[in-house]
C-alpha positions in Angstrom: 7.1 -10.7 20.9 6.2 -8.9 17.8 2.7 -8.9 16.2 3.0 -11.9 13.8 0.4 -12.8 11.2 0.2 -16.5 10.7 -2.5 -17.6 8.2 -5.1 -18.2 11.0 -7.2 -21.4 10.8 -10.8 -20.9 10.0 -13.1 -22.0 12.4 -16.1 -22.7 10.3 -18.1 -19.8 11.2 -18.4 -18.2 7.8 -20.9 -18.7 5.1 -19.6 -17.3 1.9 -21.9 -18.6 -0.4 -25.2 -17.4 1.0 -28.2 -16.7 -1.3 -28.5 -13.1 -2.7 -31.6 -12.5 -0.9 -30.6 -12.7 2.7 -27.1 -13.9 2.9 -26.2 -11.4 5.5 -29.3 -12.4 7.5 -28.3 -15.9 7.9 -26.7 -17.6 10.9 -23.2 -18.7 10.0 -22.8 -22.3 9.2 -20.9 -23.9 12.1 -19.7 -27.2 13.1 -21.0 -26.5 16.5 -24.4 -25.6 17.8 -25.3 -22.0 18.8 -25.9 -23.2 22.2 -22.4 -24.5 22.4 -20.8 -21.3 21.2 -20.5 -17.7 22.8 -19.5 -19.2 26.1 -16.1 -18.0 26.8 -13.6 -15.3 25.6 -11.8 -18.2 23.9 -14.9 -18.3 21.6 -14.5 -14.5 20.8 -10.9 -15.1 19.9 -11.6 -18.0 17.7 -14.2 -16.0 15.8 -12.1 -13.0 15.5 -9.1 -14.9 14.2 -11.2 -15.2 10.9 -11.0 -11.5 10.4 -7.0 -11.7 10.0 -7.4 -13.6 6.8 -8.4 -10.1 5.3 -4.8 -9.0 5.4 -2.8 -9.7 2.3 -1.1 -13.0 2.2 0.3 -14.1 -1.2 0.5 -17.6 -0.1 0.5 -19.9 -3.2 0.4 -17.0 -5.6 2.9 -17.1 -8.5 4.2 -14.0 -10.2 3.9 -11.7 -7.3 6.6 -10.0 -5.1 4.5 -9.1 -2.2 4.0 -5.5 -1.5 7.1 -4.5 -3.7 5.3 -4.9 -6.9 2.1 -3.2 -6.1 3.0 0.2 -7.4 3.1 -1.6 -10.8 0.4 -3.9 -10.3 -2.2 -1.4 -9.1 -0.9 1.4 -11.6 1.1 4.2 -10.7 3.9 6.5 -12.0 6.4 4.8 -9.9 6.5 1.2 -11.5 5.1 -0.5 -14.6 4.8 -4.2 -15.5 5.2 -5.7 -19.0 1.5 -4.9 -19.9 -0.4 -1.6 -20.2 -2.5 -1.1 -17.1 -6.2 -0.8 -18.0 -7.1 1.5 -15.3 -4.4 4.0 -16.1 -5.3 3.7 -19.8 -9.0 4.2 -19.2 -10.0 0.8 -20.8 -11.9 -0.5 -17.9 -15.7 -1.6 -18.7 -18.7 -1.8 -16.4 -18.6 -5.5 -15.0 -21.7 -7.8 -15.4 -21.2 -9.3 -11.9 -18.8 -9.0 -9.2 -16.3 -6.2 -9.5 -16.0 -5.9 -5.7 -19.6 -5.1 -5.1 -21.2 -8.7 -5.6 -22.9 -10.6 -2.9 -19.9 -12.5 -1.7 -17.8 -9.2 -1.6 -19.8 -8.2 1.6 -19.6 -11.7 3.4 -16.7 -10.5 5.8 -18.8 -7.5 6.8 -21.7 -9.7 7.7 -19.4 -11.9 9.8 -18.1 -8.8 11.6 -21.5 -7.6 12.4 -22.6 -11.0 13.5 -19.9 -11.0 16.2 -20.9 -7.4 17.2 -24.4 -8.6 17.6 -23.4 -11.7 19.8 -20.2 -11.1 21.7 -22.0 -10.0 24.8 -23.5 -13.5 25.1 -20.3 -14.7 26.4 -20.1 -14.9 30.2 -17.2 -12.7 30.8 -16.4 -9.3 32.2 -16.2 -6.3 29.7 -12.6 -5.9 30.4 -12.1 -9.4 29.0 -14.5 -8.8 26.0 -13.3 -5.5 24.9 -9.9 -6.4 23.2 -11.8 -8.6 20.8 -14.6 -6.1 20.3 -11.8 -3.6 19.5 -10.3 -6.1 17.0 -13.8 -6.6 15.3 -14.2 -2.8 15.1 -10.8 -2.5 13.6 -11.5 -4.9 11.1 -14.9 -3.2 10.0 -12.9 -0.1 9.5 -10.5 -2.1 7.3 -13.2 -3.5 5.4 -15.0 -0.1 4.9 -11.8 1.7 4.0 -11.2 -0.8 1.1 -14.6 -0.4 -0.3 -14.5 3.3 0.0 -11.2 3.6 -1.9 -12.8 1.6 -4.7 -16.4 2.9 -4.8 -16.6 6.1 -2.9 -20.3 6.4 -1.4 -21.4 3.4 0.3 -24.3 1.8 2.3 -23.4 1.8 6.1 -24.4 -1.7 7.6 -23.7 -2.4 11.2 -26.3 -5.2 11.9 -26.5 -8.7 10.6 -30.0 -9.0 11.8 -31.7 -6.6 9.1 -31.7 -8.0 5.5 -28.7 -6.3 4.2 -29.7 -6.4 0.7 -32.8 -4.4 1.7 -30.3 -1.9 3.2 -28.4 -1.9 0.0 -31.3 -1.0 -2.0 -31.5 2.4 -0.3 -29.3 5.2 -1.4 -25.5 5.2 -0.8 -24.5 7.5 1.9 -21.9 10.2 1.4 -18.4 9.1 1.6 -17.9 11.8 4.3 -20.6 10.1 6.4 -19.0 6.7 6.0 -15.7 7.9 7.0 -17.4 9.6 10.2 -18.6 6.0 10.9 -15.2 4.6 10.3 -13.6 7.1 12.6 -16.2 6.3 15.4 -15.5 2.6 15.1 -11.9 3.4 15.2 -12.1 5.7 18.3 -13.8 2.9 20.1 -11.2 0.4 18.9 -8.3 2.6 20.0 -9.9 2.8 23.5 -10.7 -1.0 23.8 -7.5 -2.4 22.4 -4.4 -3.1 24.6 -1.2 -1.1 23.9 1.5 -2.8 22.1 3.4 -3.9 25.2 0.3 -5.3 26.8 -1.2 -7.0 23.7 -1.2 -10.6 23.0 1.3 -11.8 20.2 -0.3 -11.9 16.7 -3.1 -9.5 17.4 -3.9 -6.0 16.4 -3.2 -3.4 19.2 -4.0 0.3 20.1 -1.0 1.8 18.1 -1.8 -0.3 15.0 -5.5 1.1 15.2 -4.2 4.5 15.6 -2.0 4.2 12.4 -4.9 2.8 10.4 -7.1 5.7 11.7 -4.6 8.3 10.8 -4.2 6.7 7.3 -7.9 6.8 6.6 -8.2 10.3 7.9 -5.5 11.6 5.7 -6.9 9.8 2.8 -10.3 11.4 3.1 -9.1 14.7 4.1 -7.1 15.2 1.0 -9.7 13.4 -1.0 -12.3 16.0 0.1 -9.9 19.0 -0.3 -8.6 18.1 -3.9 -11.8 16.6 -5.2 -13.9 19.6 -4.0 -16.5 20.9 -6.6 -16.2 17.8 -8.7 -18.5 14.7 -9.0 -16.1 12.9 -6.6 -16.2 15.6 -3.8 -18.3 15.9 -0.8 -20.6 18.9 -0.8 -19.7 21.6 1.8 -16.6 19.8 2.9 -13.0 20.8 2.5 -11.4 17.9 4.2 -10.1 20.0 7.1 -12.0 18.0 9.8 -10.4 14.7 8.7 -6.9 16.3 8.2 -7.0 17.7 11.8 -7.9 14.0 13.0 -5.0 12.7 11.0 -2.8 15.3 12.8 -4.0 14.5 16.3 -4.0 10.9 16.0 -0.4 10.5 14.3 0.9 13.0 16.9 -0.3 10.9 19.9 1.2 7.8 18.1 4.5 9.6 17.6 4.6 11.0 21.2 3.3 8.0 22.8 4.9 5.2 20.7 4.8 2.4 23.4 8.0 0.8 22.0 7.2 1.6 18.3 9.7 3.8 16.5 12.0 4.0 13.4 14.4 1.1 13.1 18.1 1.9 12.7 19.4 1.5 9.1 23.2 1.6 9.4 25.6 1.1 6.5 25.2 1.4 2.8 22.5 -1.3 2.9 20.6 -0.8 6.1 17.4 0.6 4.6 17.3 -2.2 2.0 17.7 -4.8 5.0 14.6 -3.4 6.6 12.6 -4.9 3.9 13.9 -8.4 3.4 13.8 -10.0 7.0 12.2 -13.3 7.6 11.5 -12.3 11.2 10.7 -8.8 12.5 10.6 -9.7 16.2 12.1 -6.8 18.2 12.0 -4.5 15.1 10.3 -1.3 16.5 9.3 0.0 13.0 7.3 -3.0 11.8 4.3 -2.6 13.8 2.3 -5.5 12.1 3.5 -8.1 9.7 2.6 -11.5 8.3 5.0 -14.2 9.2 5.5 -17.2 6.8 6.3 -20.5 8.1 6.9 -23.4 5.9 5.5 -25.9 8.5 2.6 -23.9 9.4 1.1 -21.8 6.9 3.3 -22.3 3.8 5.4 -19.7 2.2 5.5 -17.6 -0.9 7.2 -17.4 -4.1 8.4 -13.9 -4.3 12.1 -14.7 -4.7 11.6 -16.5 -7.9 11.1 -13.1 -9.3 13.0 -10.5 -7.1 16.3 -12.0 -8.1 15.5 -10.8 -11.6 13.2 -8.2 -13.0 9.9 -9.7 -11.6 8.3 -8.6 -14.9 8.2 -5.2 -13.4 10.2 -2.0 -13.4 10.9 1.2 -11.7 10.2 4.3 -13.8 12.6 7.1 -14.8 10.0 9.3 -13.3 10.5 8.1 -9.8 14.3 7.9 -10.3 14.5 11.6 -11.3 12.6 12.5 -8.2 15.3 11.5 -5.7 17.2 14.3 -4.3 21.1 14.6 -4.4 23.0 14.0 -1.2 23.2 17.7 -0.5 19.3 17.6 -0.1 18.7 19.5 -3.4 16.9 18.4 -6.6 18.9 17.1 -9.6 18.1 20.2 -11.8 21.1 22.4 -12.1 22.9 20.4 -9.5 26.6 19.6 -10.2 26.4 16.6 -7.9 24.1 15.1 -10.4 26.0 12.8 -12.7 23.3 12.0 -15.4 21.9 8.6 -16.1 24.0 7.2 -18.9 24.6 4.3 -16.6 23.2 2.9 -13.4 26.3 3.9 -11.5 25.8 7.5 -12.7 22.2 7.3 -11.7 22.9 6.6 -8.0 26.0 8.6 -7.4 25.7 11.6 -5.0 22.0 10.7 -4.6 19.6 9.9 -1.7 21.0 6.5 -0.4 17.5 5.0 -0.4 17.7 5.0 -4.2 20.7 2.7 -4.5 18.9 0.4 -2.0 15.6 0.4 -3.9 17.0 -0.6 -7.4 19.6 -3.1 -8.5 23.0 -1.5 -9.3 26.2 -2.9 -10.8 28.4 -1.6 -8.1 29.5 -5.1 -6.8 27.5 -4.7 -3.8 24.0 -5.7 -4.8 23.7 -9.4 -4.2 21.4 -11.6 -6.3 22.1 -14.9 -4.6 24.2 -15.9 -1.6 24.4 -18.9 0.6 24.9 -20.9 -2.6 25.3 -24.8 -2.3 28.8 -26.3 -2.8 30.5 -23.2 -1.4 29.8 -21.2 -4.6 30.5 -17.5 -4.4 27.6 -15.1 -4.2 26.1 -14.1 -7.4 26.3 -10.3 -7.8 24.3 -8.1 -10.1 26.0 -7.1 -13.4 23.1 -6.4 -15.7 19.3 -6.5 -15.8 17.9 -9.9 -16.8 16.7 -8.8 -20.3 16.8 -12.3 -21.7 14.4 -13.8 -19.2 10.7 -14.6 -19.6 8.2 -11.9 -19.4 7.2 -12.7 -15.8 10.9 -12.4 -14.8 12.4 -9.7 -16.9 12.5 -6.0 -16.1 10.2 -3.7 -17.7 12.4 -0.6 -17.6 15.8 -1.5 -16.9 15.6 -0.3 -13.4 15.0 -3.6 -11.4 13.5 -3.3 -8.0 15.9 -4.4 -5.2 13.7 -3.4 -2.3 12.2 -6.5 -0.8 14.8 -8.9 -2.4 16.1 -11.5 -0.2 19.4 -12.9 -1.7 19.4 -16.2 0.4 19.6 -19.2 -2.0 17.2 -21.0 0.3 14.6 -18.3 -0.1 14.8 -18.6 -3.8 15.0 -22.3 -4.2 11.2 -22.9 -3.7 8.9 -21.2 -1.1 10.2 -18.1 0.8 9.4 -16.8 4.3 10.4 -13.0 4.0 7.8 -11.1 6.1 5.0 -9.2 4.6 5.1 -5.8 6.3 1.4 -4.4 6.7 2.1 -1.4 8.9 5.3 0.4 9.7 5.9 3.5 12.0 7.6 5.5 9.2 4.2 6.1 7.9 2.9 7.7 11.0 5.7 10.4 10.5 4.8 11.0 7.0 1.1 11.3 7.8 1.8 13.7 10.5 3.9 16.0 8.2 1.4 15.9 5.3 -1.6 16.7 7.6 0.2 19.6 9.1 1.3 20.9 5.6 -2.2 20.6 4.3 -3.6 22.6 7.3 -0.9 25.2 6.8 0.6 24.8 10.3 3.7 22.8 9.4 6.9 24.5 11.0 10.5 23.6 11.5 9.7 21.6 14.7 7.3 19.5 12.7 9.8 18.7 10.2 12.4 17.7 12.8 9.7 15.6 14.4 8.8 13.8 11.2 10.5 14.1 7.8 13.9 14.8 9.2 14.0 11.6 11.3 13.6 9.6 8.0 16.2 11.6 6.4 18.5 11.6 9.1 18.7 7.8 9.4 20.0 7.4 5.9 22.4 10.2 6.1 20.4 12.9 4.2 20.4 16.5 5.2 17.2 17.6 6.9 14.5 19.6 5.4 14.9 23.4 6.2 11.3 24.7 6.1 12.6 28.4 5.6 15.0 27.6 2.9 13.3 25.1 0.4 15.2 25.3 -2.9 13.0 25.8 -6.1 12.6 22.7 -8.2 11.5 23.5 -11.8 10.4 19.8 -12.0 8.1 19.7 -8.9 5.1 17.5 -9.7 2.7 20.2 -8.4 4.0 23.6 -9.3 0.7 25.3 -8.3 1.1 24.1 -4.8 3.5 25.4 -2.1 7.2 24.3 -2.1 6.5 22.7 1.4 3.6 20.4 0.2 5.7 19.5 -2.8 8.6 18.5 -0.6 6.4 16.6 2.0 4.9 14.7 -1.0 8.4 14.0 -2.3 9.5 12.6 1.0 6.6 10.3 1.1 7.1 9.0 -2.4 10.8 8.2 -1.8 10.4 6.6 1.7 7.4 4.5 0.6 8.4 3.7 -2.9 7.4 0.4 -4.3 5.2 -0.4 -1.3 1.8 0.0 -2.7 0.9 3.6 -1.6 1.5 5.6 -4.8 -1.9 4.9 -6.6 -3.8 5.9 -3.5 -1.8 9.0 -3.3 -2.5 10.0 -6.8 -6.2 9.5 -6.6 -6.5 11.4 -3.2 -4.7 14.2 -4.5 -6.9 14.3 -7.7 -3.6 14.3 -9.4 -4.1 12.1 -12.4 -4.3 15.0 -14.8 -1.1 16.1 -13.7 0.7 12.8 -13.4 -0.9 10.3 -15.5 -2.9 11.7 -18.4 -0.7 11.8 -21.6 2.3 10.3 -19.6 4.4 7.7 -21.4 6.5 5.8 -18.8 10.2 5.6 -19.5 13.0 3.5 -18.1 16.9 3.6 -18.1 19.2 4.3 -21.0 19.3 1.0 -23.1 22.7 1.8 -24.8 24.6 1.3 -21.5 24.2 -2.6 -22.1 25.1 -2.7 -25.8 27.8 -5.2 -26.4 27.2 -6.7 -22.9 23.6 -8.0 -23.2 22.8 -10.0 -26.5 21.5 -7.6 -29.2 18.5 -9.8 -29.8 17.3 -9.2 -26.1 17.9 -5.5 -26.3 16.0 -5.3 -29.5 12.7 -6.3 -27.6 12.9 -3.0 -25.7 11.9 0.2 -27.7 13.5 3.3 -27.0 12.4 7.0 -27.2 14.4 9.7 -29.1 16.9 10.2 -26.3 17.6 6.4 -25.9 15.5 5.9 -22.8 13.5 2.4 -22.9 10.0 3.1 -23.6 8.3 -0.3 -23.2 4.8 0.7 -24.7 6.3 2.9 -27.6 4.9 0.5 -30.4 1.5 -0.1 -28.6 -1.1 2.0 -30.6 -3.3 2.4 -27.5 -0.4 4.3 -25.8 0.4 6.4 -28.7 -0.7 9.6 -26.9 0.3 8.2 -23.4 -2.0 7.0 -20.8 -5.7 8.0 -21.3 -7.0 8.0 -17.7 -10.3 9.6 -17.5 -10.4 12.1 -14.8 -14.1 12.4 -15.0 -14.7 8.6 -14.1 -11.4 6.5 -13.4 -10.9 7.7 -9.7 -13.7 5.2 -8.8 -14.7 1.8 -10.0 -18.0 1.1 -11.5 -20.9 -1.0 -9.8 -21.8 -4.3 -11.6 -24.8 -4.4 -13.9 -26.5 -7.2 -11.9 -26.4 -5.2 -8.7 -27.7 -2.1 -10.5 -30.6 -4.3 -11.7 -31.2 -5.9 -8.4 -31.0 -2.5 -6.4 -32.4 0.4 -8.5 -31.7 2.9 -5.7 -28.1 2.4 -5.9 -26.8 5.0 -8.5 -23.8 4.3 -10.7 -20.4 6.1 -10.2 -19.6 9.2 -12.2 -18.8 8.7 -15.7 -19.8 5.0 -15.9 
């Protein structure tokens, strides 16, 4: 049985509202006495269940389409939503309170550390304890990685018995030291956790911990490499230590997958179907996912929006980066048919593109299984007349993650939320090797070419990469550009792009001064009501430019590369803890 994440029942072991002075030093409030708990391994499992609530859920949330809108919601060059993203446009301000660094924002860490300080009270062998200890260490790594991405340098807290706010009053440790500690936690987690085939259903296993470890190691390795000699870098570090770790861990996962692997994606819609299933049992690629059950944990409301524009849109920038079906870029390629229409855009291109956005080819289903025997509704035009939360922002509507089943769209849906998938391991391996300068054809065949092969694309020929005048990073090697392209295409609209831009220190190349564009608006003249089209400004070449008439976007995004890679700490915590220094530029 696959690892299914139900919204696990909280057991009352969490105190989220403890006072500011010693909230991490308090015993969790429980409905049972301390003497009655910490008796059996079942108590360990009950406690650890609480940690699973830190994974994304979207239960009860309106306006979201799960992970498939994150590239827009977080801010990236892949997607936009109907409003200008404040982070990309440099308009954030230092918060007075909260902002991710408030007292309550550290509660889960306190709970994890409380478990680590008490699990050995249980009268059980280490073999029976260690899977739950491994889970706790996994979630401490998950917690710290999220904080690292937001704030950089952090205090390292691994004990609930010391007043944590006193520890937070000390200086923040270098992010490199924090990641060393995260790697140590995950080394232990990997050794403690059972493999996938031996793990209990619904629980983190060894291979999932390896993927998280490889993800974090790649993130930090590239961050340290590309932010070197800036206020965001790590003195004396070039990231190679973590890049080697990412290579080794991902290689072990690839070579010892224990039942994980790429799923087959046959046919013209096989890749699309990978992302819209209600049940991933038996799918080797989906390593960890949240299952929604209307009778147990409720459902989500994604498909109120995925059947229209979801208030978001894929950018022309992403569309232009898909290769043609011969494996070469669109520039100067006779296979490229231009972008006067959606049909032209996808013709002779990487099949993943036509399975990521809606196309009026008669095969993109909006709704099927309709009541009364009605025929399936097939996509014809973007939903320009819809309310803002439903209309497309660019004319390129995201199709990835859409479930066409009428019953999924009627009220609450149960399409699974994918948290970890095996394809990422292949991309991590390829990128780590490329950054280390050791990537060869055998590595390409082990990683990127498996992803290309399953969708019918030619493999990457390391010795024969065609020059692309529109490479995003012309100062870097052709190989690194192509490895990054594959990551962007394979993981499009899944919420990875913002982190990629930040860790590559690439905002100056990709975001500053950039004006997001969409599809050619004229293709819908006479088909969509003129008054609906009139709400979409266009540039001089007729491409939708949603923010054209917004003064703050007159010169494109104003991301501040001296500041905006990290978030600011709140004023109240700076006052309470004068030893904690503010992030650069704030």
